[in-house]
C-alpha positions as CSV (number, residue, x, y, z in Angstrom):
1,M,-13.4,6.6,-26.1
2,T,-13.7,4.2,-29.0
3,P,-13.6,0.5,-28.1
4,D,-10.0,0.2,-29.4
5,K,-8.8,3.2,-27.4
6,S,-10.5,1.8,-24.2
7,R,-8.9,-1.6,-24.8
8,Y,-5.4,0.0,-25.0
9,M,-5.9,2.1,-22.0
10,Q,-7.2,-0.9,-20.0
11,E,-4.1,-2.8,-21.2
12,A,-1.8,0.0,-19.9
13,L,-3.5,-0.3,-16.5
14,E,-3.1,-4.1,-16.5
15,L,0.6,-3.7,-17.4
16,A,1.1,-1.2,-14.6
17,Y,-0.4,-3.7,-12.1
18,Q,2.4,-6.1,-13.0
19,G,4.7,-3.7,-11.1
20,R,2.9,-4.4,-7.8
21,A,5.5,-4.9,-5.0
22,L,8.2,-4.2,-7.6
23,A,7.8,-0.5,-8.3
24,S,7.6,1.1,-4.8
25,P,8.5,3.8,-3.8
26,N,7.8,4.8,-7.5
27,P,4.4,4.6,-9.0
28,M,3.1,1.6,-11.0
29,V,3.1,2.6,-14.6
30,G,2.1,0.7,-17.8
31,A,2.6,2.0,-21.4
32,V,1.3,0.8,-24.7
33,L,2.4,2.3,-28.0
34,V,0.0,1.9,-30.9
35,N,0.7,2.7,-34.6
36,D,-1.9,2.2,-37.4
37,G,-4.1,0.3,-35.0
38,V,-1.5,-2.2,-33.9
39,A,0.3,-2.3,-30.5
40,V,4.0,-1.9,-31.4
41,G,5.5,-1.5,-27.9
42,R,4.7,-2.3,-24.3
43,G,6.3,-1.7,-21.0
44,F,5.8,-1.5,-17.2
45,H,8.0,0.0,-14.5
46,T,9.9,-1.8,-11.8
47,Y,12.2,0.0,-9.4
48,G,14.9,-2.6,-9.9
49,G,14.6,-2.3,-13.7
50,V,15.2,1.5,-13.4
51,K,13.8,2.3,-16.9
52,H,10.3,3.8,-17.0
53,A,7.4,2.1,-18.8
54,E,7.5,4.7,-21.6
55,I,11.2,4.0,-22.3
56,L,10.7,0.2,-22.4
57,A,7.8,0.6,-24.8
58,L,9.8,3.0,-27.1
59,E,12.7,0.5,-27.1
60,Q,10.4,-2.4,-28.1
61,A,8.7,-0.3,-30.8
62,G,11.9,1.1,-32.3
63,E,11.3,3.1,-35.5
64,R,7.6,2.2,-35.3
65,S,7.4,4.7,-32.4
66,R,7.3,7.6,-34.9
67,G,3.7,8.8,-35.4
68,S,2.4,6.4,-32.8
69,T,0.0,7.0,-29.9
70,L,1.1,6.3,-26.3
71,F,-1.6,5.0,-23.9
72,I,-0.4,5.3,-20.3
73,N,-2.0,5.3,-16.9
74,L,0.1,8.2,-15.5
75,E,1.4,11.5,-16.9
76,P,4.9,11.1,-18.3
77,C,7.6,12.6,-16.0
78,C,9.4,15.8,-17.1
79,H,12.1,16.0,-14.4
80,Q,15.5,14.4,-13.9
81,G,15.4,11.6,-11.3
82,R,17.2,8.3,-11.5
83,T,16.5,8.6,-15.3
84,P,16.2,11.5,-17.7
85,P,12.7,13.0,-18.3
86,C,10.4,10.6,-20.3
87,T,8.9,13.6,-22.0
88,D,12.2,14.3,-23.8
89,A,12.4,10.7,-25.0
90,L,8.8,10.8,-26.3
91,I,9.5,14.0,-28.2
92,A,12.7,12.7,-29.7
93,A,11.0,9.5,-30.8
94,G,8.4,11.5,-32.7
95,I,5.3,10.4,-30.8
96,A,2.2,11.9,-32.3
97,R,-0.3,11.6,-29.4
98,V,-0.4,10.8,-25.7
99,V,-3.5,9.5,-24.0
100,A,-3.2,9.4,-20.2
101,A,-5.6,8.4,-17.4
102,M,-4.4,10.9,-14.8
103,E,-2.0,13.7,-13.9
104,D,1.1,12.8,-11.9
105,P,0.5,13.8,-8.2
106,N,4.2,14.5,-7.8
107,P,4.6,18.2,-7.4
108,Q,7.7,18.0,-9.7
109,V,5.4,17.0,-12.5
110,G,1.7,17.9,-11.7
111,G,0.7,18.8,-15.3
112,A,4.1,20.1,-16.5
113,G,4.7,16.8,-18.4
114,F,1.5,17.4,-20.4
115,E,2.5,21.0,-21.0
116,R,6.0,20.0,-22.3
117,L,4.5,17.4,-24.7
118,A,1.9,19.9,-26.0
119,A,4.5,22.6,-26.5
120,A,6.4,20.1,-28.7
121,G,3.4,19.6,-30.9
122,I,2.3,16.3,-29.4
123,A,-1.5,15.9,-29.0
124,V,-2.3,15.3,-25.3
125,E,-5.6,13.7,-24.3
126,R,-7.0,12.7,-21.0
127,A,-9.1,9.6,-20.4
128,P,-11.2,10.7,-17.4
129,E,-13.3,7.5,-17.4
130,F,-10.1,5.6,-16.4
131,E,-9.0,8.1,-13.8
132,P,-10.7,6.5,-10.8
133,Q,-9.1,3.2,-11.6
134,A,-5.7,4.8,-12.1
135,R,-5.9,6.8,-8.9
136,R,-6.8,3.7,-6.9
137,L,-3.9,1.8,-8.5
138,N,-1.4,4.3,-7.2
139,E,-3.2,5.7,-4.1
140,A,-0.3,4.8,-1.8
141,F,2.2,6.6,-4.1
142,G,-0.1,9.6,-4.3
143,H,-0.4,9.8,-0.6
144,F,3.3,9.3,0.0
145,I,4.4,11.9,-2.6
146,R,2.1,14.5,-1.1
147,T,2.7,13.8,2.6
148,G,6.0,11.9,2.9
149,R,4.1,9.3,4.9
150,P,2.9,5.8,4.0
151,L,-0.8,5.3,3.4
152,V,-1.9,3.5,6.5
153,T,-4.7,0.8,6.3
154,L,-6.3,-0.7,9.3
155,K,-7.3,-4.3,8.5
156,T,-9.3,-6.6,10.7
157,A,-11.5,-9.7,10.5
158,L,-14.7,-9.5,12.6
159,T,-18.1,-11.1,13.2
160,L,-21.2,-9.4,12.1
161,D,-21.6,-7.9,15.6
162,G,-18.2,-6.3,15.4
163,K,-16.1,-8.8,17.5
164,I,-12.6,-9.8,16.7
165,S,-11.9,-12.2,19.7
166,A,-13.7,-14.5,22.1
167,P,-13.0,-14.3,25.8
168,D,-11.7,-17.9,26.2
169,D,-10.9,-20.1,23.2
170,N,-9.6,-18.3,20.1
171,T,-8.4,-21.3,18.1
172,G,-9.5,-21.4,14.5
173,W,-10.4,-18.4,12.3
174,I,-13.1,-15.8,12.1
175,T,-13.1,-15.7,8.3
176,S,-12.8,-18.4,5.6
177,E,-9.7,-19.6,3.8
178,R,-10.7,-17.6,0.7
179,A,-10.9,-14.4,2.7
180,R,-7.5,-15.1,4.3
181,A,-6.1,-15.7,0.8
182,H,-7.4,-12.2,-0.1
183,V,-5.6,-10.7,2.9
184,Q,-2.4,-12.3,1.6
185,Q,-2.9,-10.4,-1.7
186,V,-3.4,-7.2,0.2
187,R,-0.2,-7.8,2.2
188,H,1.6,-8.3,-1.0
189,D,0.6,-4.8,-2.1
190,H,2.1,-3.2,1.0
191,D,5.6,-2.2,1.9
192,A,5.2,-2.7,5.7
193,I,2.9,-4.4,8.2
194,L,2.5,-3.4,11.9
195,T,1.2,-5.3,14.9
196,G,1.4,-5.2,18.7
197,I,3.2,-7.4,21.1
198,G,-0.2,-8.6,22.5
199,T,-1.0,-10.1,19.1
200,V,2.4,-11.7,18.9
201,L,2.2,-13.2,22.4
202,A,-1.4,-14.5,21.8
203,D,-1.0,-15.9,18.3
204,D,2.7,-16.4,17.7
205,C,2.1,-15.0,14.2
206,L,4.5,-14.6,11.3
207,L,2.8,-11.7,9.5
208,T,4.7,-12.5,6.3
209,D,3.7,-12.1,2.6
210,R,2.9,-15.8,1.7
211,T,1.6,-15.2,-1.9
212,G,4.8,-16.5,-3.3
213,L,4.7,-13.6,-5.8
214,P,7.9,-11.6,-6.5
215,R,8.7,-8.5,-4.5
216,R,11.6,-6.0,-4.6
217,L,12.0,-6.0,-0.8
218,P,10.5,-8.2,1.8
219,L,7.4,-7.0,3.7
220,L,8.8,-5.1,6.6
221,R,7.3,-6.3,9.9
222,V,7.0,-3.8,12.7
223,V,6.1,-4.9,16.2
224,V,5.0,-2.3,18.7
225,D,6.4,-3.4,22.0
226,S,6.9,-0.7,24.7
227,Q,8.5,-3.1,27.3
228,L,10.4,-5.4,24.8
229,R,8.5,-8.6,25.7
230,L,9.1,-10.1,22.3
231,P,10.2,-13.7,22.9
232,L,13.4,-14.7,21.1
233,S,11.7,-18.1,20.5
234,S,8.8,-16.5,18.7
235,K,8.1,-17.2,15.0
236,M,8.6,-13.5,14.3
237,V,12.2,-13.6,15.6
238,R,13.0,-17.1,14.3
239,S,11.9,-16.2,10.7
240,F,13.9,-12.9,10.7
241,Q,15.5,-12.1,7.4
242,Q,16.3,-8.4,7.6
243,D,12.6,-7.8,7.7
244,L,11.8,-7.1,11.3
245,V,11.8,-3.8,13.4
246,V,10.7,-3.5,17.0
247,A,9.3,-0.1,18.0
248,T,9.8,0.4,21.8
249,T,10.2,3.0,24.5
250,S,13.1,4.1,26.7
251,A,11.6,2.1,29.5
252,A,12.6,-1.1,27.9
253,G,15.5,-3.0,29.5
254,D,19.0,-2.9,27.9
255,Q,19.4,-6.6,28.2
256,R,16.4,-7.3,25.9
257,R,17.7,-4.7,23.4
258,E,21.1,-6.3,23.3
259,A,19.6,-9.8,22.8
260,L,17.6,-8.6,19.8
261,A,20.3,-6.5,18.4
262,A,22.7,-9.5,18.6
263,L,20.4,-11.2,16.1
264,G,20.5,-8.2,13.8
265,I,17.0,-7.0,14.7
266,S,16.6,-3.2,14.7
267,V,15.2,-1.9,18.0
268,L,14.0,1.7,17.7
269,T,12.8,4.0,20.5
270,F,9.7,6.1,19.9
271,D,8.6,7.5,23.2
272,G,5.0,8.7,23.3
273,P,2.6,9.8,26.0
274,G,1.8,7.5,28.9
275,G,4.9,5.4,28.4
276,R,3.6,4.0,25.1
277,V,5.1,3.9,21.7
278,D,4.4,7.1,19.6
279,L,2.6,5.7,16.6
280,D,2.8,8.9,14.7
281,A,6.6,8.9,15.0
282,V,6.7,5.3,13.8
283,V,4.7,6.2,10.7
284,R,6.9,9.2,10.0
285,W,10.0,7.0,10.3
286,L,8.5,4.5,7.8
287,G,8.0,7.4,5.4
288,E,11.7,8.3,5.8
289,Q,12.5,4.7,4.9
290,Q,10.5,5.3,1.7
291,K,7.8,2.9,2.7
292,T,4.7,4.1,0.8
293,S,2.1,1.8,2.4
294,L,1.5,0.3,5.8
295,I,-1.1,-2.3,6.8
296,V,-2.0,-2.6,10.5
297,E,-3.1,-6.1,11.7
298,A,-3.4,-5.8,15.4
299,G,-5.6,-6.4,18.5
300,A,-8.3,-4.2,19.8
301,K,-6.1,-1.9,22.0
302,L,-3.6,-1.1,19.3
303,N,-6.4,-0.7,16.7
304,W,-8.0,2.0,18.9
305,A,-4.6,3.6,19.6
306,A,-3.9,3.9,15.9
307,L,-7.4,5.4,15.2
308,E,-7.2,7.8,18.1
309,A,-3.6,8.9,17.1
310,G,-5.0,9.9,13.7
311,V,-2.5,7.7,11.8
312,V,-5.1,5.6,10.0
313,D,-6.0,6.7,6.5
314,K,-8.1,3.7,5.4
315,V,-9.9,0.7,6.8
316,L,-10.5,-2.9,5.4
317,F,-13.0,-4.8,7.5
318,Y,-13.5,-8.5,6.7
319,Y,-17.0,-9.6,7.9
320,A,-17.8,-13.2,8.6
321,P,-21.4,-14.5,9.0
322,K,-21.0,-15.1,12.8
323,I,-22.1,-13.6,16.1
324,L,-20.1,-13.9,19.3
325,G,-22.1,-11.5,21.5
326,G,-21.4,-10.9,25.1
327,T,-19.6,-8.1,26.9
328,E,-16.3,-9.9,27.2
329,S,-15.7,-10.6,23.5
330,L,-13.4,-8.0,22.2
331,P,-14.6,-5.3,19.7
332,L,-12.4,-4.2,16.8
333,A,-11.3,-1.2,18.8
334,A,-11.0,-1.3,22.6
335,G,-10.0,1.5,25.0
336,P,-11.8,4.6,26.1
337,G,-13.4,5.3,22.7
338,R,-15.3,8.4,21.9
339,R,-17.8,9.5,24.6
340,S,-20.4,10.9,22.3
341,R,-21.9,10.0,18.9
342,S,-21.2,13.4,17.6
343,S,-17.4,12.8,18.1
344,A,-17.3,9.5,16.4
345,I,-14.6,8.8,13.9
346,V,-16.2,9.3,10.5
347,L,-15.5,7.3,7.3
348,H,-16.2,8.2,3.7
349,D,-16.0,6.9,0.2
350,L,-17.2,3.5,1.5
351,R,-17.6,0.5,-0.7
352,T,-18.3,-3.1,-0.1
353,F,-17.4,-6.2,-2.1
354,P,-17.8,-10.0,-1.5
355,V,-14.7,-12.2,-1.0
356,A,-16.5,-15.5,-0.3
357,P,-20.0,-16.8,0.0
358,D,-21.7,-14.9,2.9
359,E,-18.5,-12.9,3.6
360,F,-17.8,-9.3,2.5
361,V,-15.3,-6.5,2.9
362,V,-15.9,-2.9,3.9
363,E,-13.4,-0.5,2.5
364,A,-13.5,3.1,3.5
365,Y,-11.3,6.2,4.2
366,V,-11.0,8.1,7.5
367,K,-12.3,11.6,7.2
């Protein structure tokens, strides 16, 4: 692509990113209309705003839309949803060309939008050099639209020797303030967060999105608590604002259920093997609630349970330049583990990036 074309495509991606935490369960989409080398219309989608990015750009451009080029990170839709097909509006506006970074993973679109535009005489171009960036931007949406389940990311902070907790004193933090601020940004990009009752009892954590950035819905907090030991005095309960769900089993006492329900907190039963919560069922339920992304921030036991249950799609490991050593310090995933190297859980598409001096993140996907 020419420098100008690359600039407009990059701008479309940056516009799309402005829909973070505002577009879900829809994808983040940004659109730039260019006529005679000048941007005449821009737009990005938010779920609350209803209108798609293309429509907002067309409205801003007005008559200057005719003969223009649309730069967009995702193929325009061609089906009736909450709004009419964007392809019809683009055709009616007299758009001359559409340059898109990727095809829509939605089976209702999946290339059909490009075909409809081409059939109407609109030149359709792909921008393959921007496709990896576009896919990463909407990876949660892509996973959700294909599977009906949220993309599940296991996040943990650990020492270089793979420990997440000391046997005695766990005051303070493993990672730096800058790394923890990065985690807040990651939370902001998710629809839901899950932890175990052990973490709540040990840390009295909040697990909220503290970026201060706007979001359409609060970050839904899910506590896995098979016996309903969640204290009513915990920060989790006291900060409840229609953003807390407790996943339990039928073994939990009715009195505890009633006490939480009296506060308006949803207590849901997901019976799994061994008297534990069925994590796969929890993930399925979140998909039914149209949560496209879930981050797991838990202790060693629940980390392993999630990995062994096969519900984890992605990992984010924050490494600090520290060593705890010893056999009593907890690893990132405790439990029986795999008994042979050949049966190890395998990761792929691994990348690393720094978040602070001497600290780095490992991001990878579960095979």
